[in-house]
GUDRENBA-458631 format. One line per 3 residues: number of its first residue (from 0); for each residue x, z, y of N, C-alpha, C. Coordinates in steps of 0.05 Angstrom, whole numbers, plus 5000, padded with zeros to 4 digits. Layout:
N
NUM = X:Z:Y:X:Z:Y:X:Z:Y  ...
***
This chain:
206
0 = 6488:8508:3440:6494:8509:3420:6492:8537:3412  6486:8547:3380:6487:8570:3372:6504:8577:3355  6509:8604:3360:6527:8615:3335:6533:8607:3307
3 = 6515:8604:3308:6513:8587:3266:6513:8554:3272  6519:8544:3282:6534:8525:3283:6560:8516:3274  6557:8500:3249:6583:8500:3230:6580:8459:3228
6 = 6605:8457:3240:6621:8445:3240:6636:8431:3208  6610:8413:3190:6619:8407:3169:6620:8375:3166  6609:8359:3177:6613:8332:3174:6612:8324:3207
9 = 6619:8326:3223:6618:8320:3244:6640:8333:3255  6659:8316:3283:6671:8329:3300:6662:8335:3329  6670:8358:3343:6653:8367:3367:6680:8361:3398
12 = 6675:8361:3415:6695:8363:3439:6675:8368:3462  6686:8398:3461:6671:8410:3490:6674:8394:3515  6658:8399:3527:6650:8391:3555:6649:8407:3577
15 = 6635:8426:3565:6630:8448:3586:6628:8475:3578  6639:8490:3584:6636:8528:3566:6661:8524:3545  6654:8547:3541:6671:8564:3517:6663:8572:3501
18 = 6677:8563:3469:6669:8568:3454:6687:8579:3435  6687:8607:3418:6703:8618:3407:6703:8607:3374  6725:8602:3358:6723:8590:3329:6736:8616:3314
21 = 6711:8637:3300:6721:8655:3287:6711:8661:3267  6735:8676:3264:6739:8680:3231:6729:8704:3214  6711:8708:3199:6703:8739:3195:6709:8745:3159
24 = 6707:8772:3156:6722:8782:3145:6690:8798:3130  6678:8787:3109:6654:8808:3103:6651:8822:3089  6673:8830:3079:6672:8855:3055:6671:8880:3082
27 = 6685:8872:3107:6691:8896:3125:6679:8886:3148  6666:8873:3164:6649:8857:3175:6677:8859:3206  6697:8850:3193:6713:8848:3221:6722:8819:3227
30 = 6718:8817:3251:6724:8784:3256:6749:8779:3283  6762:8746:3273:6779:8750:3291:6778:8720:3298  6779:8714:3325:6779:8696:3335:6807:8680:3334
33 = 6803:8655:3323:6828:8636:3311:6833:8625:3345  6815:8608:3357:6817:8595:3382:6796:8603:3391  6803:8596:3421:6786:8599:3439:6790:8565:3458
36 = 6768:8560:3456:6757:8523:3463:6752:8528:3490  6762:8504:3518:6748:8507:3532:6738:8474:3539  6730:8465:3556:6727:8440:3568:6752:8418:3562
39 = 6750:8408:3545:6770:8388:3537:6777:8394:3500  6781:8405:3500:6791:8427:3471:6768:8410:3443  6774:8402:3417:6764:8397:3406:6759:8407:3375
42 = 6739:8412:3359:6739:8422:3338:6713:8406:3317  6720:8410:3289:6730:8419:3268:6763:8405:3272  6784:8405:3271:6812:8394:3267:6819:8397:3234
45 = 6813:8425:3225:6822:8427:3197:6809:8402:3179  6773:8406:3181:6764:8392:3170:6768:8361:3166  6780:8357:3197:6780:8324:3200:6807:8320:3190
48 = 6831:8328:3186:6848:8331:3162:6844:8331:3141  6830:8355:3126:6839:8354:3095:6810:8343:3088  6795:8346:3094:6767:8340:3085:6751:8354:3072
51 = 6762:8389:3066:6749:8404:3064:6732:8424:3081  6709:8437:3069:6701:8458:3084:6717:8484:3096  6701:8488:3126:6727:8505:3135:6711:8531:3139
54 = 6721:8549:3130:6707:8574:3141:6705:8586:3167  6696:8583:3184:6698:8587:3213:6671:8588:3231  6667:8606:3238:6635:8607:3254:6641:8594:3284
57 = 6633:8578:3303:6631:8570:3330:6622:8587:3347  6626:8596:3363:6605:8621:3382:6612:8613:3401  6593:8612:3420:6584:8601:3447:6588:8625:3470
60 = 6606:8635:3492:6611:8651:3506:6586:8636:3531  6591:8615:3536:6573:8604:3558:6546:8588:3555  6543:8567:3563:6521:8548:3562:6541:8526:3559
63 = 6543:8515:3541:6562:8502:3526:6552:8464:3520  6560:8454:3527:6553:8426:3527:6582:8407:3510  6573:8394:3483:6587:8379:3463:6582:8348:3466
66 = 6609:8332:3459:6599:8308:3447:6610:8308:3420  6597:8295:3407:6592:8304:3374:6598:8267:3358  6613:8268:3348:6624:8244:3329:6628:8252:3300
69 = 6609:8234:3287:6619:8240:3254:6645:8235:3252  6654:8259:3228:6690:8251:3218:6693:8224:3217  6678:8216:3196:6688:8192:3187:6692:8171:3207
72 = 6672:8177:3228:6683:8155:3251:6715:8165:3271  6722:8185:3268:6736:8199:3277:6762:8191:3261  6761:8198:3237:6783:8184:3219:6794:8157:3221
75 = 6772:8132:3223:6771:8111:3228:6791:8104:3252  6785:8119:3276:6795:8118:3297:6824:8127:3290  6833:8140:3279:6862:8159:3274:6872:8122:3250
78 = 6863:8112:3242:6873:8096:3222:6879:8067:3247  6861:8062:3266:6853:8031:3278:6871:8035:3297  6867:8050:3315:6869:8050:3341:6906:8075:3355
81 = 6930:8064:3352:6951:8077:3364:6947:8095:3388  6925:8080:3407:6933:8099:3428:6912:8122:3435  6889:8128:3403:6876:8146:3410:6899:8163:3396
84 = 6919:8150:3374:6941:8180:3357:6955:8187:3384  6961:8169:3399:6980:8185:3426:6966:8204:3441  6941:8200:3440:6926:8230:3454:6924:8250:3430
87 = 6918:8247:3409:6915:8264:3385:6927:8282:3373  6954:8268:3375:6981:8278:3362:6990:8309:3374  6990:8304:3402:7004:8322:3415:6982:8347:3420
90 = 6953:8341:3411:6942:8363:3418:6941:8376:3392  6945:8372:3367:6945:8375:3337:6965:8391:3341  6988:8381:3352:7016:8397:3351:7011:8424:3372
93 = 6999:8422:3394:6993:8448:3409:6972:8475:3401  6955:8459:3377:6937:8481:3362:6954:8494:3341  6970:8474:3323:6989:8484:3314:7002:8510:3328
96 = 7025:8498:3345:7031:8522:3354:7014:8552:3366  6991:8543:3373:6971:8564:3376:6975:8593:3356  6962:8579:3335:6962:8585:3309:6991:8606:3299
99 = 7008:8585:3303:7037:8599:3303:7041:8624:3314  7034:8626:3334:7033:8642:3363:7017:8671:3352  6987:8650:3343:6980:8685:3333:6974:8698:3311
102 = 6991:8679:3291:7001:8705:3261:7030:8713:3269  7041:8700:3294:7071:8725:3293:7056:8743:3314  7044:8747:3332:7032:8762:3346:7015:8786:3332
105 = 6997:8781:3312:6991:8792:3280:7005:8814:3271  7030:8799:3268:7046:8814:3244:7071:8824:3258  7076:8819:3281:7102:8841:3295:7094:8856:3320
108 = 7063:8857:3331:7058:8868:3353:7041:8889:3351  7035:8909:3369:7018:8922:3357:6989:8917:3387  6976:8930:3380:6945:8918:3395:6955:8921:3435
111 = 6963:8941:3442:6975:8939:3465:6985:8915:3480  7006:8909:3464:7034:8889:3468:7002:8862:3467  6996:8862:3440:6974:8834:3438:6957:8831:3462
114 = 6943:8850:3471:6930:8848:3492:6938:8839:3519  6969:8844:3521:6976:8851:3552:6988:8817:3546  6997:8803:3517:7007:8784:3517:6978:8756:3521
117 = 6957:8768:3521:6936:8755:3516:6929:8757:3549  6923:8776:3569:6920:8759:3590:6946:8747:3608  6965:8766:3593:6987:8745:3614:6987:8715:3612
120 = 6981:8700:3577:6974:8678:3574:6953:8665:3591  6941:8688:3607:6910:8665:3614:6913:8670:3643  6932:8678:3658:6932:8675:3690:6937:8648:3703
123 = 6910:8656:3727:6901:8634:3742:6914:8638:3762  6930:8619:3772:6944:8597:3758:6980:8616:3761  6986:8612:3741:7014:8621:3736:7036:8621:3748
126 = 7031:8594:3767:7057:8582:3778:7048:8595:3807  7021:8602:3819:7025:8609:3844:7028:8635:3852  7031:8648:3879:7029:8672:3876:7004:8683:3878
129 = 6997:8713:3882:6984:8732:3877:6960:8722:3907  6950:8735:3906:6924:8735:3937:6927:8760:3946  6929:8773:3954:6931:8798:3965:6932:8820:3943
132 = 6966:8821:3937:6965:8835:3911:6952:8828:3883  6931:8809:3885:6915:8802:3857:6926:8783:3838  6922:8788:3817:6928:8762:3802:6904:8752:3778
135 = 6888:8734:3793:6868:8731:3778:6872:8716:3745  6846:8710:3732:6855:8717:3707:6835:8684:3696  6838:8664:3685:6825:8647:3672:6817:8647:3648
138 = 6796:8642:3639:6787:8637:3608:6772:8666:3597  6783:8685:3606:6777:8706:3585:6768:8735:3620  6765:8728:3637:6760:8750:3662:6734:8765:3667
141 = 6708:8749:3647:6688:8759:3641:6674:8757:3617  6699:8766:3597:6679:8770:3571:6689:8798:3556  6662:8804:3536:6667:8833:3534:6689:8841:3529
144 = 6693:8857:3520:6713:8873:3511:6712:8877:3472  6696:8873:3462:6684:8863:3439:6704:8839:3441  6693:8812:3450:6708:8790:3443:6745:8790:3447
147 = 6742:8810:3467:6780:8815:3474:6786:8825:3449  6772:8836:3431:6784:8851:3408:6785:8829:3382  6769:8812:3391:6769:8790:3361:6796:8774:3372
150 = 6793:8777:3401:6823:8747:3404:6843:8769:3396  6851:8788:3396:6874:8795:3389:6881:8814:3352  6854:8812:3341:6855:8828:3322:6851:8855:3321
153 = 6841:8861:3333:6828:8891:3336:6805:8910:3338  6798:8913:3345:6763:8929:3350:6753:8938:3386  6734:8937:3383:6732:8941:3420:6738:8973:3432
156 = 6739:8997:3408:6743:9022:3416:6775:9008:3424  6788:9001:3419:6821:9000:3422:6824:8992:3436  6811:8969:3443:6814:8949:3474:6802:8966:3498
159 = 6780:8970:3496:6763:8986:3516:6786:9010:3522  6797:9030:3508:6821:9048:3513:6844:9043:3529  6850:9012:3519:6881:9004:3533:6871:9001:3561
162 = 6851:8982:3563:6840:8977:3593:6827:9003:3613  6822:9013:3601:6808:9044:3617:6838:9058:3625  6865:9057:3618:6880:9073:3614:6899:9055:3638
165 = 6896:9024:3631:6912:9008:3660:6897:9012:3681  6861:9019:3681:6852:9020:3700:6854:9048:3719  6862:9062:3698:6877:9091:3706:6895:9104:3729
168 = 6914:9076:3705:6943:9074:3721:6941:9055:3753  6926:9042:3758:6921:9016:3772:6938:8995:3770  6932:8993:3735:6949:8967:3727:6937:8948:3735
171 = 6902:8944:3725:6896:8928:3728:6868:8940:3748  6843:8913:3755:6814:8918:3760:6794:8905:3742  6787:8935:3733:6754:8919:3716:6735:8928:3723
174 = 6713:8908:3718:6693:8925:3727:6672:8901:3710  6651:8901:3711:6630:8884:3693:6640:8857:3700  6642:8847:3675:6652:8816:3678:6672:8806:3701
177 = 6692:8827:3694:6709:8821:3715:6731:8832:3715  6765:8813:3709:6788:8833:3700:6811:8809:3715  6825:8831:3735:6842:8825:3755:6866:8847:3756
180 = 6887:8832:3753:6923:8843:3745:6926:8849:3774  6927:8877:3783:6934:8901:3803:6976:8898:3802  6977:8904:3781:7005:8912:3776:7013:8887:3758
183 = 7025:8863:3761:7025:8841:3735:7058:8853:3728  7072:8866:3738:7095:8862:3724:7091:8888:3701  7079:8912:3700:7067:8927:3678:7058:8916:3657
186 = 7036:8897:3663:7031:8876:3641:7041:8866:3623  7063:8853:3641:7085:8836:3636:7109:8852:3617  7109:8875:3616:7123:8882:3604:7108:8896:3568
189 = 7080:8902:3569:7075:8901:3554:7070:8881:3539  7070:8859:3550:7072:8831:3537:7101:8829:3521  7120:8848:3529:7146:8844:3531:7164:8819:3538
192 = 7149:8822:3559:7164:8788:3573:7187:8799:3594  7181:8826:3608:7208:8844:3620:7211:8876:3597  7231:8867:3581:7241:8887:3565:7241:8908:3578
195 = 7262:8906:3607:7274:8924:3618:7263:8951:3631  7236:8932:3644:7225:8948:3658:7203:8987:3643  7201:8997:3665:7191:9024:3650:7195:9022:3622
198 = 7229:9035:3614:7235:9034:3595:7226:9066:3574  7209:9078:3593:7206:9108:3580:7186:9107:3571  7157:9084:3570:7140:9073:3564:7135:9070:3530
201 = 7123:9077:3504:7129:9078:3482:7098:9064:3473  7101:9035:3455:7077:9037:3449:7069:9052:3414  7044:9051:3412:7035:9064:3383:7019:9048:3370
204 = 7034:9042:3348:7005:9018:3324:6983:9029:3336  6963:9011:3329:6936:9016:3323:6931:9006:3302
***
């Protein structure tokens, strides 16, 4: 799969690897990741629903395998097979919630808060205790700072500065293509899940 693949008349399901769906402002060159897809996710849901061209670019983060079906065929499945709808509609609701969360984060939160929320969202697995005090991260643990910036509507230099600050404070362990949480409570605070922790620290908008 290449970065210039556009889903105009076909529906794709990711079976291997990760895919960013990226929106670009061509006047400024700024990019925003609208969705990060992993195996089991599908695109282009919006074109499937409204039949219109979608200004979005799929970008492969890994070697990616896809299942591909004509959009017209998927629309026939929606009309003819209730069992398909029972699987598809909850997935559609999940995607809509993700868009709502993205819009809320961009409107209400500064960059370090958005980065904290992104990281805590991808902790693996959230319900298990840390191993040797470390909290592994899934899906985003090995991607570039530039890609992280796209996911929170920022730029690489800002994300790099935040992560470097957290490294110096012992909050995260970050190396080449590796990001592990060492002080979970600090990151949770940055994501505003623990409001009362570290009350004297203040964030500034970037």
